[in-house]
C-alpha positions as CSV (number, residue, x, y, z in Angstrom):
1,M,124.4,23.1,99.0
2,K,124.2,26.5,98.0
3,I,122.5,28.6,100.1
4,S,120.6,30.7,97.0
5,E,119.3,27.4,96.2
6,L,118.1,26.6,99.6
7,L,116.2,29.9,99.7
8,K,114.5,29.6,96.5
9,F,113.5,25.8,96.8
10,E,109.8,25.4,97.4
11,E,109.0,29.1,98.2
12,D,104.9,28.0,98.2
13,L,105.3,26.6,101.6
14,R,102.6,25.8,104.1
15,L,101.5,24.9,107.3
16,E,98.3,23.1,108.3
17,K,95.9,25.3,109.9
18,K,94.2,22.3,112.0
19,T,97.5,21.2,113.1
20,V,98.8,24.9,114.4
21,I,95.3,25.3,116.3
22,I,95.6,22.1,118.1
23,L,99.5,22.6,119.2
24,R,98.9,26.0,120.4
25,W,96.1,24.8,122.4
26,I,98.0,22.4,123.9
27,A,100.5,24.8,124.6
28,L,98.6,27.5,126.4
29,I,96.6,25.2,128.3
30,G,99.9,23.6,129.6
31,Q,101.2,27.4,130.4
32,L,97.8,28.0,132.0
33,I,98.0,25.0,134.4
34,T,101.7,25.2,134.9
35,I,101.3,28.9,135.8
36,Y,98.2,28.0,138.1
37,F,99.9,25.0,139.9
38,V,102.7,27.1,140.6
39,H,100.8,30.1,142.5
40,F,97.8,28.3,144.0
41,F,99.1,24.7,144.8
42,L,102.6,25.0,145.7
43,K,101.7,29.0,146.8
44,F,104.8,30.3,145.0
45,E,104.7,34.3,144.5
46,L,104.6,35.2,140.8
47,P,102.1,37.9,139.0
48,I,99.4,36.2,138.2
49,L,97.4,38.3,136.6
50,L,99.8,39.5,134.2
51,C,100.5,36.0,133.6
52,T,97.1,35.3,132.9
53,T,96.4,38.1,130.8
54,T,99.3,37.1,128.8
55,I,98.0,33.6,128.0
56,F,94.2,35.1,127.4
57,F,95.6,36.9,124.3
58,G,97.7,33.9,123.0
59,G,94.1,31.8,123.1
60,L,92.7,35.1,121.1
61,T,94.7,35.0,118.4
62,N,93.9,31.3,118.1
63,I,90.4,31.6,118.3
64,F,90.5,34.3,115.6
65,I,92.6,31.6,113.2
66,Q,90.3,28.9,113.6
67,F,86.9,30.9,113.2
68,N,88.1,33.6,110.7
69,L,90.6,32.3,108.6
70,R,88.9,30.4,106.0
71,K,91.7,28.6,104.3
72,N,93.1,25.2,105.3
73,Q,96.4,25.9,105.2
74,L,98.8,28.9,106.3
75,S,100.9,30.3,103.6
76,N,104.6,30.8,104.3
77,L,104.1,34.5,105.5
78,E,101.0,33.8,107.8
79,S,102.8,30.9,109.6
80,T,105.9,33.2,110.2
81,I,104.0,35.9,111.6
82,L,102.0,33.3,113.7
83,L,105.2,31.8,114.7
84,F,106.7,35.3,115.5
85,Y,104.1,36.4,117.9
86,D,104.7,32.9,119.8
87,V,108.3,33.6,120.0
88,I,106.9,37.1,121.7
89,Q,104.3,35.8,123.9
90,L,106.7,32.9,125.3
91,T,109.6,35.7,125.7
92,L,107.0,38.0,127.9
93,L,105.6,35.0,129.8
94,I,109.5,33.7,130.9
95,F,110.1,37.2,131.5
96,L,107.4,37.6,134.0
97,T,108.6,34.1,135.8
98,G,111.9,34.5,136.3
99,G,113.4,34.8,132.9
100,I,116.6,32.8,131.8
101,T,116.6,30.9,135.2
102,N,113.3,29.5,134.3
103,P,113.5,25.7,133.5
104,F,110.7,26.0,130.9
105,V,113.0,28.5,128.8
106,I,113.6,25.7,126.6
107,F,110.6,25.8,125.2
108,L,111.4,29.5,123.4
109,I,113.5,27.8,120.9
110,V,110.6,25.7,119.8
111,P,108.9,28.0,117.5
112,S,112.2,28.4,115.2
113,I,112.5,24.7,115.4
114,V,108.8,24.1,113.7
115,S,110.0,26.7,111.2
116,S,113.1,25.0,110.2
117,T,111.4,21.5,109.6
118,I,108.1,23.4,107.6
119,L,108.9,26.7,106.7
120,N,111.5,28.3,104.1
121,L,115.4,29.2,105.4
122,A,114.2,33.0,105.6
123,S,111.6,32.5,108.1
124,T,113.9,30.4,109.9
125,F,116.6,33.0,110.0
126,F,114.5,35.3,110.8
127,L,112.7,33.6,113.8
128,S,115.9,32.7,114.9
129,F,117.2,35.9,115.1
130,A,114.6,37.1,117.4
131,T,114.5,34.2,119.3
132,I,118.2,34.7,120.2
133,I,117.4,38.5,121.1
134,S,114.8,37.5,123.2
135,L,116.8,35.3,125.5
136,I,119.7,37.9,125.8
137,L,116.9,40.1,127.0
138,I,115.3,37.9,129.2
139,T,119.0,36.9,130.7
140,F,119.8,40.3,131.9
141,N,116.1,41.7,132.4
142,H,113.2,39.5,134.3
143,Y,111.1,39.3,137.1
144,P,112.6,37.0,140.0
145,L,112.0,33.1,139.9
146,P,108.6,32.2,141.7
147,S,109.4,31.1,145.1
148,K,108.2,30.7,148.6
149,G,108.2,33.7,150.7
150,N,111.5,35.3,150.8
151,L,113.3,32.3,149.6
152,H,114.9,33.6,146.2
153,F,117.1,31.3,143.8
154,H,120.6,33.4,142.9
155,V,122.9,31.9,140.6
156,P,126.5,33.4,139.6
157,E,126.6,35.5,136.7
158,Y,128.5,33.2,134.6
159,Y,126.3,30.4,135.2
160,V,123.4,32.6,133.6
161,S,125.5,33.0,130.7
162,A,126.3,29.5,130.5
163,I,122.4,29.0,130.1
164,L,122.3,31.5,127.5
165,S,125.2,29.9,125.5
166,A,123.6,26.6,125.5
167,L,120.5,27.7,124.5
168,V,122.0,29.6,121.6
169,V,123.9,26.4,120.8
170,V,121.2,24.1,121.0
171,L,119.2,26.8,118.9
172,I,121.4,26.6,116.1
173,F,122.3,23.0,115.8
174,L,118.5,22.0,116.1
175,N,117.6,24.6,113.3
176,Y,120.5,23.3,111.1
177,F,119.2,19.6,111.9
178,G,115.7,20.5,111.0
179,F,115.9,22.5,107.9
180,R,118.3,19.9,106.6
181,F,116.0,17.3,107.2
182,G,112.8,19.1,106.2
183,F,114.5,20.6,102.9
184,E,115.7,16.8,102.0
185,A,112.3,15.4,102.9
186,R,110.5,17.9,100.4
187,K,113.1,17.5,98.0
188,R,112.7,13.8,97.7
189,G,108.9,14.1,97.9
190,N,109.0,16.0,94.9
191,A,110.7,13.5,93.0
192,L,109.1,10.7,94.2
193,S,106.1,12.6,92.9
194,K,107.7,12.5,89.4
195,L,108.4,9.1,89.7
196,E,104.9,8.1,90.3
197,S,103.8,10.2,87.4
198,V,106.4,8.3,84.8
199,L,105.1,5.3,86.2
200,A,101.7,6.1,85.9
201,K,101.9,7.1,82.2
202,E,103.6,3.8,81.4
203,Q,100.8,1.9,83.2
204,E,98.2,4.2,81.4
205,L,99.9,3.3,77.9
206,D,99.5,-0.1,78.2
207,S,95.9,-0.2,79.8
208,I,95.3,1.8,76.2
209,G,96.3,-1.3,74.4
210,H,94.4,-3.6,76.2
211,Q,91.3,-1.4,76.1
212,A,91.9,-0.6,72.3
213,A,92.1,-4.6,71.9
214,A,88.3,-5.0,73.5
215,A,87.2,-2.1,71.4
216,A,88.2,-3.6,68.5
217,H,86.4,-7.0,69.7
218,S,83.2,-4.9,70.9
219,L,83.0,-3.3,67.3
220,G,83.3,-5.9,65.4
221,T,79.7,-7.4,65.3
222,P,78.1,-4.0,64.4
223,L,80.5,-3.3,61.7
224,S,79.5,-6.7,60.5
225,T,76.0,-6.1,60.4
226,I,76.6,-2.7,58.4
227,T,78.3,-4.4,56.0
228,V,75.6,-7.0,55.1
229,I,72.7,-4.2,55.3
230,A,75.0,-2.3,52.8
231,K,75.6,-5.5,50.3
232,E,71.6,-5.7,50.6
233,L,71.0,-2.2,49.3
234,K,73.1,-2.3,46.4
235,K,71.5,-5.6,45.1
236,E,68.2,-3.6,45.3
237,I,69.6,-0.4,43.6
238,T,71.0,-0.7,40.5
239,S,71.9,2.5,39.1
240,G,72.4,6.3,40.2
241,T,74.5,7.7,42.2
242,N,73.1,6.0,45.7
243,V,75.0,2.7,44.2
244,E,78.4,4.8,44.6
245,D,77.9,6.0,47.8
246,I,77.0,2.5,48.8
247,D,80.3,1.2,47.3
248,M,82.0,4.1,49.3
249,L,80.7,3.0,52.6
250,L,81.3,-0.9,51.6
251,A,84.8,0.5,51.4
252,Q,85.2,2.2,54.3
253,A,83.7,-0.7,56.6
254,K,86.0,-2.7,55.0
255,K,89.1,-0.4,55.8
256,C,87.5,-0.2,59.6
257,G,87.4,-3.9,59.6
258,E,91.3,-4.6,59.3
259,I,92.2,-1.8,61.3
260,L,90.2,-3.6,64.0
261,K,91.7,-7.1,63.2
262,K,95.0,-5.6,63.5
263,L,94.0,-4.2,66.9
264,S,92.8,-7.7,68.0
265,K,96.3,-9.7,66.5
266,R,98.2,-7.2,68.4
267,E,96.2,-7.8,71.5
268,I,96.9,-11.5,71.3
269,V,100.8,-11.1,70.9
270,D,101.1,-8.7,73.4
271,D,99.5,-11.3,75.8
272,E,102.5,-13.6,74.8
273,Y,105.2,-11.4,74.4
274,V,105.0,-8.4,76.5
275,S,104.0,-10.2,79.3
276,N,106.5,-13.1,79.5
277,V,109.5,-12.2,77.7
278,S,113.4,-13.3,78.4
279,L,116.3,-10.6,80.2
280,Q,117.9,-11.4,77.0
281,D,115.3,-10.3,74.5
282,L,114.3,-7.3,76.7
283,L,117.9,-6.2,76.3
284,F,118.1,-6.8,72.8
285,E,115.0,-4.6,72.4
286,I,116.1,-1.6,74.4
287,T,119.5,-1.5,72.6
288,K,117.9,-1.8,69.1
289,S,115.5,1.1,69.8
290,F,118.9,3.3,70.7
291,E,120.6,2.2,67.9
292,S,117.8,3.8,65.8
293,I,118.2,7.4,66.8
294,T,122.1,7.6,67.5
295,E,125.0,7.0,65.3
296,K,126.9,5.8,68.3
297,E,128.3,2.0,68.6
298,I,125.9,0.0,71.0
299,I,127.4,-3.5,72.1
300,F,125.3,-6.1,73.5
301,N,127.3,-8.9,74.7
302,S,125.2,-12.0,76.6
303,E,127.9,-14.3,76.0
304,K,128.3,-15.3,79.7
305,A,124.4,-15.6,79.9
306,K,124.1,-18.6,77.8
307,K,120.6,-19.7,79.1
308,N,117.7,-17.5,78.6
309,L,116.5,-15.9,81.6
310,P,112.1,-15.5,81.7
311,I,110.9,-12.9,83.0
312,K,107.7,-11.0,84.1
313,R,108.1,-7.8,82.1
314,S,107.1,-4.4,83.9
315,A,107.1,-0.9,83.3
316,E,109.4,-0.7,86.3
317,I,112.2,-2.9,84.9
318,T,111.7,-1.2,81.2
319,Y,112.3,2.1,82.2
320,G,115.0,2.0,85.0
321,I,117.0,0.1,82.6
322,R,116.4,2.5,79.3
323,N,117.5,5.0,81.6
324,F,120.8,3.9,82.2
325,I,121.7,2.8,78.6
326,G,120.3,6.4,77.5
327,N,122.5,8.0,80.4
328,A,125.4,6.0,78.6
329,V,124.8,6.9,75.2
330,K,124.0,10.3,75.9
331,F,127.3,11.0,77.7
332,S,129.8,8.6,75.8
333,K,132.2,9.5,73.3
334,K,131.7,6.6,70.5
335,K,130.7,3.2,72.2
336,V,128.8,2.1,74.7
337,K,129.0,-1.8,76.1
338,I,126.0,-3.6,77.9
339,D,127.1,-6.9,79.1
340,L,124.7,-9.7,80.5
341,F,126.2,-12.0,83.0
342,L,124.4,-14.8,84.5
343,D,124.7,-18.0,87.0
344,T,122.8,-20.2,89.2
345,E,122.2,-17.8,91.9
346,E,122.7,-14.1,90.3
347,V,122.4,-12.0,87.4
348,K,123.9,-8.7,86.4
349,I,123.9,-6.1,83.6
350,K,126.7,-4.2,83.2
351,I,126.2,-0.5,81.3
352,S,129.8,0.7,80.5
353,D,130.6,3.6,78.0
354,D,133.9,5.8,77.2
355,G,132.6,9.4,78.2
356,P,133.9,11.3,80.9
357,G,132.8,9.1,83.8
358,F,130.8,10.2,87.0
359,P,132.0,13.8,88.4
360,D,133.7,13.8,91.6
361,D,131.6,16.3,93.2
362,V,128.8,14.0,92.9
363,Y,130.5,10.6,92.2
364,K,129.3,9.5,96.0
365,I,125.6,10.8,96.3
366,I,124.3,9.6,92.6
367,G,120.8,8.0,92.9
368,E,119.7,11.2,95.0
369,P,117.6,13.8,93.3
370,Y,118.2,17.3,92.3
371,I,122.0,17.0,92.1
372,K,124.3,18.8,89.6
373,S,127.9,18.9,89.0
374,R,129.5,22.2,89.2
375,Y,132.2,21.2,86.5
376,K,131.6,23.2,82.9
377,K,132.4,19.9,81.0
378,F,129.1,18.0,82.7
379,K,126.6,21.3,82.8
380,S,125.7,21.1,79.3
381,K,124.2,17.5,79.1
382,S,123.5,16.8,82.9
383,G,119.8,17.8,84.4
384,L,119.0,17.5,88.2
385,G,119.8,13.9,88.8
386,L,116.2,13.1,88.7
387,G,116.1,10.3,85.5
388,T,118.8,8.5,87.3
389,F,116.8,8.9,90.9
390,I,114.0,7.6,89.1
391,G,115.4,4.9,87.3
392,K,117.3,4.0,90.4
393,T,114.3,3.6,92.4
394,L,112.2,1.7,89.9
395,L,114.4,-0.9,89.8
396,E,115.3,-1.1,93.4
397,R,111.5,-1.5,93.7
398,K,111.7,-4.7,91.8
399,K,114.5,-5.7,94.4
400,A,117.7,-4.8,91.8
401,F,121.0,-3.7,93.5
402,I,122.5,-0.3,91.6
403,D,126.2,0.4,91.8
404,F,127.9,2.9,90.5
405,F,131.9,2.9,89.5
406,N,134.3,4.8,87.3
407,N,136.3,2.8,84.7
408,P,140.2,3.4,85.4
409,D,140.6,3.6,81.9
410,G,138.0,6.4,81.6
411,G,133.9,6.3,81.6
412,A,131.2,5.6,83.9
413,E,129.7,2.0,84.6
414,V,126.6,1.0,85.8
415,E,126.1,-2.1,87.5
416,I,122.2,-3.6,87.9
417,K,122.2,-7.0,89.8
418,W,119.3,-9.4,90.9
419,K,119.1,-12.6,92.7
420,V,117.8,-15.0,89.9
421,K,114.9,-16.3,92.1
422,D,113.9,-12.4,92.7
423,I,113.4,-11.5,89.1
424,K,112.8,-15.2,87.5
425,A,109.1,-15.4,86.0
């Protein structure tokens, strides 16, 4: 993963204002309860006035955000500024209550962890740097740890340094984990939204076909009425330009009738053919559609699947298979082979080509979105892996298992498998 890609990915990241406000109120109330409990109940000595003032200003910022910012989401910059203020506020509060020896110092790394999961990498770097500087400052400069009377908590210097080192290591580790988790989640979410868009378009096209047929049936009656009236008018008018106009009206009405008739017939065919089809016929249909747009040889072999397997045709299965066959056609040199295997329990489609095969640098992560090979021979043809991700995800929704291989003799191979009971109509 390149740093440049991480820095530019989803630059317009935002943080929900309501979530920020609630979390900050919880933190501020918790801080207030803690210092008051320690001071008034445990009778520990601490600068209660300075601590209260620090928390009070944190509350003022929260009130300002809640009532003065009318937007529902904070931009990446606004969120960064707010989290930076939280780092400063927490640093000051911990400085007043024992510094690095205060057990609540762990909360100082929380703002940068939040940034790593929600904001971009630049914000996370900035907040992490600010947090590390703050930790160093409160390690060597701080008020005494609150205690009763003259009893003070003293530890060796190496112990204090060890606490600092541990917090920095935890900060770096959690930031890396948080950013990778957030980055992958956003990347996959973006890819899934594209998947849903593709599926919605497929379903919309199917819906348009049904609506067109319904319109054909509905328009048939008024069109017949227009034809009858036009014929009656023609009988009454024996000459003049009006006769030509009526003839034109009848001709156009007849043409509309023929179009509507075709739409009606097509819907009847769709009901029987589109909804229920054998897997062999579906693969034959997809294969023929590619033969019409490429000069490469496409071989479909179903000898090891002698019995037809009836399936329920769906946009997911059709698009998924078409995607993998399309990739094979794109990367092949001369030939693509599609083999269908069927037994009593399992059906398998094997799509192989004579191309360069899957590149080594992305072979283990094929099927993930937003991947790109660094090899020059693949860059001209390969995209961001979205097509493969969408095809794989759609087929897996229909209980398929997808495997990717490199043939020993060269070329790539994709295996799509189902249990017969999962795909059979």
